Each structure stands twice: as structure tokens, then as C-alpha cells.
N, C-alpha and C positions, 0 to 999 in steps of 0.2 A: 733640647732638653738637657738638663744637667745630670752629670754622673759623679757622685762623690763617694769615696771609700778610703780606708786606711790599710793598704794602698789600693789603687785602682788596678784591676787585672786587665792587661792589654788583650789577652785572649778572649775574655768575656766581652770586651768592647767590640772586637772584630766580629765575634759570633752574633752579637745583637745587630750590628750594622748589616751583616750579610743576611740575617733573617728577614729584615725589613726592606732589603734592596728590591724585591719584587713589587713592593708598594711605592717604589720610586722615592724612598727616603734617602736624601743625600747624606754621605758620611759626616759632613760638617754639622748635621743636625744634632749630633750627640756631643756635648761639650763637657770635658773633664773640669771639675771644680773642687775647691776645698773650703770648708767653713765649719762653724760650730755655733751653737746657740749663744754662747757667752760673747760672741763677736757679732751678734745680731745676724747670724748665718754666714754672710759672704766674707771671705778672706782673700781668695784668689780664684780666678777662672780663666779658661783658655779663650782664644779668639773664636769668633763666630763665622769667620770666612775661610776656614780651612779644617781638614780632618784633624783628629787628635795626633799629637806627636809623642815620641818616646825615645829613650836612650837605652843602649845596652852597655852594661858596665861589668867590670871584673868583680865577681862575687866574693872572692877571697879577700881582696883589699877593702871592699865595701864593708863586709861583715866583721872582719878582724881588725882592720886599721882605721875604719871609719873615713876612708878616702874614696873619692869618685874617680875611677880610671875607665875611660871609654874602651870597650872591647867588643869584638865580634866572634870571640871564641865560642865553642860549642856550649861550654858551661856558663856563659855570661847570663846575667839576670836582666830582665827588661822592666823598666819603670816608666809610667806614663806621666807626662807633664800636666800639672794642675793649672798651668798658665801663670800670669803675672798678678801681682798684688792689687787688690781693690783700690781704686783711686783714693788718695788721701790717707792711706794706711801704710804701715811698714811691717815687714816680716824679717825677723832675724833668726840665725841658727846659733844656739849656745853649745859650746864644747863641754866636756866633762867638768872643767874647772869653773863653769858659769860665765865664761867670757865669750863674746861674739867671735865666730870664726868666719873666714872668707869663703867664697863660693868653692864648691867642690869638696867641702868637709861636711861630714854627717854629725848631726846633733839634735837637740830638742828645738822644735819650732816655737818661736815666741812672736807675739803680735802686739801692736799698739796702733791706736787710731781713734777717730771720733765715734765709731760704732761699737767699740769695745765696752762691755758692761763694767760699771764701777764695782761690781761684786754681787754676791748672792744675797737675796732678801733675808734679812734678820739672821744671817749666818756669818758673822765676822771671822770665825775660825777658818771656815772653808774659803772665804774671800782672801784671807791672808796667804793661803797656799796658792791660790789661783793667780793673784796679782802681786808681783814682786819687782821692785826696782823699775817701776813704770811699764813693765811688760806683762802681758797675759801669757801664762805658761800653759801650752796646749796639752802637754803630755805625749805629743806625737813626735816621732823621729823623721827627719828628712834632710834635704839639702837644697841649695840654690845653684843653678847653672845657667849662665847666659840670660839672667833675668827671669828665669822660670823656676817655679817651686815644685819639688818632687817629694812625695810622702812615701815612707817605707814601712810604717807600722807604729804601734803604740809602745811606749817605753816599758810599760808594765807587762806587756806580752812577750818581751824579748826572752828567748831561751838561751841559757848559758850552760853549756855542757863541756866538761873537761877544760874549763877556762876559755872556751871559744864561744862567740856570739852567733846565734842563728835566729833569723826572723821566722816566726811560725808560718807566715803566709808562703814563704819559699818552699817549706816542707809540705804544706797543705796543697799548694798548686801542683807540686810534683806528684803527689799521691793521687790527685784527681785524674791523672792520665791513666791510671790502672783501670782496666775494664771491670765494671761491676760497682765502682764507687760513684756515689751520687755527687755530682759537681756542686760546689758551694756548701757541702755538708761534711766537711772534714775539719777537725780541730787537733792541733798539736800543742803540747805543753810539757813542762818538766815537773817531776816530783822528787822529793828527797829519796835517795837510795842509801845503801849501807855506807858507801864511801863518798859519793857525790850525787849531783842531780842526774836523773835518768829520764829518757824520752818516753812519752806516752802518746799514742795516736788514737783518736776516736773517729769512727767513720760510720756514716749511714749507708745502707746498701739494701737492695732487693735480692741480691744474689744468694742462692741457697747453698752454694759450695763455699761455705765460710772458711773452712780450714785452708783450702787452696788460696782463697783471696787473702787471708792473713799472711801466708807465705809470700805472695806476690808483693804485698805492701812492704813487708820487712826487707825483701830483696831490693825493692825500688829505693827505699830510704838508705840502705847500705851503699848501693851503687852510686847514688847521686850525692850523698853527703858524708859517706864513711861512718855513719852512725848505726848503733845497735838500739833498736826499740825495746824497751823493757816490756811493753804491753801494747797489743793491738786490740781495741775494743770495737766490735761490730754491732751496730744498733739498727733497729727497724726504721724506715722512713718516718720523719717527724719527731724523733726522740731527742735530738740535740736541742738544748735551750737556745732561744734566740730572742732578740728584742722585738718590740711591736713593729719596728720598721724592717725586720728581717736580718739584723746583724747577728753573727755568731757571738755567743757569750763565752769567751774562752775561760775567764777566771771562774765563772759559775760552773762550767763544765769540769774544770780541774777540781773544784770543791766537791762536786757531786761524785766524781770518780773516787776521791779520797774517802767519801762517806758511803761508797758502794750503793749510790741511789740512781746512777745513770740508767735511764730507760724505765725506772719504776714509776715515774710521774705520768706515764702514758704519752700519747702522741699529741704534739702541738697542732697536728692536722685534724684532730678530732673536733666534732661539732655536729649540729643537727644535720640530718640528710637534706632538709629543705634549704638550710643556709648554704651548704656545699654546692647543691645543685643550682641555686640562684647565682652563686659566684661563677660556676662553670658556664651557665648560660650567658652571663655578662661577658666573660672572657671570650667565648666563641663569637659573640656579637662584635666585640672589639676586633678580633682577628678577621672577621668577614669584612668589616668596614675598612680595615687597613689594606686588605688585598683587593678591594673593589676597583680602584684605579687601574691596577695591573690587569684585572679580569676584563675591564672594558677595552683596554688597549689590545689585549690578546684576542679579543673577540669571543672569549668563552670563559667559563668558570674553571680556574685551575684546580679546583677540588673535584675529584672524580665523583660522579653521581651514579645511582644504580644503573641507568641505561648505558653509561659509559663502561660499566663493568660487565656488560652483557646481561644485565638483569632487567626486570620489568620497569616501565616508565613510572615516575613517581605518582602520577595521577591514578595508576593502578595500585590500590592500597594493599592488595594481597601479596604476600611474600612467603616463599618457602623457608623452612628452617635453614637450608643451606645458603640461601640468599642473605638472610639476616646475619648468619655467621660471617659471610664475606664482608658485609658492611661493618660488622663489629671489628674484624681483623684490620680493615683499612683505617678505621677510626683510632684504634690503638696505635698503629704505626704513625698516624698523624700527630698524636700526642707525645709519643716517645719511641723513637726509632730503635732504641736498644732493647725493647721488650720483645721477646720471641713469641710469635703466635703460630708458628709453622705446624705444631702438633696439637693445636687447640681443637676440641670437638665439643659436641653438645653436652657431654657429661663432665667437662672440665669445670672445676671449682674456680670461681672468679678470684678468690684469694690466692690461688696457686699460680696465677699468671704473672704476678708481680706488680699489680696495680695497688697503690695506696688509695686512701679514701678520696683525696682530692683528684688524683689522676683518673680514678674510676668515674667520678662525676663529670670530668671533662669529656671522657669517652661517651658517656650517656648524653651529654649536651650536644655533641656532634651528631650522634645518631638521631636525636630528636629533630635536628635541623634537616638531616638527610631524608628522614621518613615522614616529616611533618606531623609528628605526634608529640604528646607530653606525658612523661611517666608520672603517675600518681606517687606521692611520697610513701604511701602505705605499701606499694609494690616494691619500691626501692629498698625499704627497710627489711623486707623478707627475701629479697632476691639473693640467692647463693650461687647458682650455677648458670652456665650459658643456656641450659635448657629452660630454666626459669625466665631468663631474658627473652628468649625467642617466643615463649608462650605468652608473655606480657605484650610483646610487639604485635603478635598475630591477633591478640584480643583487641588491642587498641586500634588496629588497622581494619578490623572487621566492619 
């Protein structure tokens, strides 16, 4: 399966590979790649016979001098190889002066070859910007090293503070390490200040201790980059704008921040209960099928069932409130280990646990599978507390 991003996060790659290791998915099954619609998708991709490769480089020289220097220092940044250029095509790196630079230099990635589009349909103005001097200008920053292409981000997203260059992804990935921050839901950008550009960070979180979280993020940014953030904006899950394919929209986030409309548009996770539950059931089915080979090899289901928790057998459809609560807690932990359910009881409001609408439906989907029941949509629409949940389960199991 292909993995493409600008840039690819090595930690995310490893986490995905580790998550599917129980299903015997080999590491080489995930292939880093680079492409765009204007090049009929494929531009470069890695080999299929090996796990992904990466390099650690000196962050200072990379960001400020646009030079690649291999480094294993603590502050080194890691970039994933997107592999070699698609057969019959050529990838070049342009310096600031518009001249091709040798390997190990950072610049704009340009492409030419038989699959490159001749331009945008009935849009000669946009086509003239895209295609210049025989090259397709991607707008991405990157470099080549030992025949491999590495992507570091979008030119338009580059943050310039006090005359220094910063890649937003570097800042975002560092902030994701702070407990309470939703991974993949951080946006960093700059806005005009009184004297120069200033840093703004927007984060999605379920954490109720917002003041403390803001302090931790500020400290992390200062310790890692020596930067002072003008503003830390904390949003509810699903508030950051993303494309239909799930990519963060940094420039739109910046515009919404300047217009004071961040979070006002509602959650992108919103949708009908039926649609969300249908998706959750599908995801749970995919998860179960992926783990099936592992379960057969292990001789048992790796997901704990009620009888393994010291509860009644599943063919005994009656369950006490405490048993249902135990199944609920385990289902939550399976969906998100970071959510605390230690102090949850029958009177706990579902919204206070930290479940967004999609995560809640995933939990419901797992409980449906465990208990062999189906929650009616009308019940899900009115369910507010765990007591409501247990009442519904006992009624359905009766």
C-alpha cells in the first residue's frame, strides 16, 4: 500500500506497521511514494522488497542553509525516502535562483516526463504558472540524495520568523508529543505582528485542563525551537479544516484564525448517527478481518470477551449494569488508550469522558459485536449517560 504526504512522518509509518504486525503484515507492505494529479499521480515510489528508509539530518543547516548534512544528534530531523523517480521521468531540484542544484541541496521539486499534464483544462493562466521551461513546478520543497527523493513540505507553508526558516511539520510533530494533543490535528503558521511575523499554533484536544495544556505547548515550542508563540488556540475534536482526503488545510486555518471563525463552523466529524454508526461497524469489521490470521495462529481471539473478563458467556444474554460497564470501559480502551475510564460510573455523562462523535460510534460498534446486539438509531440519538447505555443494552438483550 502506498503512503504519500508532504512530508511523510516516520513515526506514523512505524506506528501503522506496529499496529498491523499482529496480523502478520510485513513492514515492506507499506511503500512511501510521491505524486500529484498533474503528473497523472505517480512521480516517485520506494522499492517493494524492503521496509521504508529514512535519513537523519542537521535541522539547523537544513532549514537555514538549505543543505543536507547527515546527523545523529539529538535534535536531528528525520525524513522518509519517497524512493526513485518513476521510469521515463525526471525529477530536478531548483534553487532560489531557478537553477537546478546538485544532490544534497534543498529547493523546489520539478518534474518532467510523458505522464505530466500539458496544463489545466481551459485555464491557460494557471497552466503557465504550473509549467515553465519544460518543467512542472510542484510547489513542494525537497532534495535528492543517492538517487532517492525526499519531500520536506510545501513552499507556501514555510514559516519565516526573524529571518529564519521553519517547516510547519517540524513544529507540529514536536507539539504532538505533548500529552492531550490529538496526533495529526495540529497546525502551525505565522501571522503579521507589530514588527515581524509571529507564530500561531492551533491544536485539537479532548483535554479539559486547557490552561495547563497551553503552557506545556508553549514550553515545548520554546525548548525545541527557541520560539515564542503569539497564540495557542485549543479546539474541540473535528474543528480543524481538512480536505476530503484528510489533509490539514494550513492556509485556510490561517485565514479562519485571522477572521476569528475557527471552531465556529462546527465539527467536520458531524453527520447523522446512522452514517457514523455504519462507518464504525465497517471499521470494526475491517479490524476483525485484519486480526483474524493472528487469532487463528494464536488459537484464540486476542480481543477479550465477556467470559474472559469473568462475566457471563455471550449466549447468556442477561448482563448486570456492572458487567455492561466493564465491557464499555474495555471497548473505550481498545479505541483510544489515552482516554481515562477509571472513575467512570453509571451516572457519568458520555460527553464528559472525552469521546467525540466518531469515537463514540466506534465504541458502540465494538459493544455490538461483543454483545451480539444492534443499537437502534433512535436510542443512540437520545443516549446521554452510561445509565442510558446500560438500560438500552439490557432491553435489547432481554
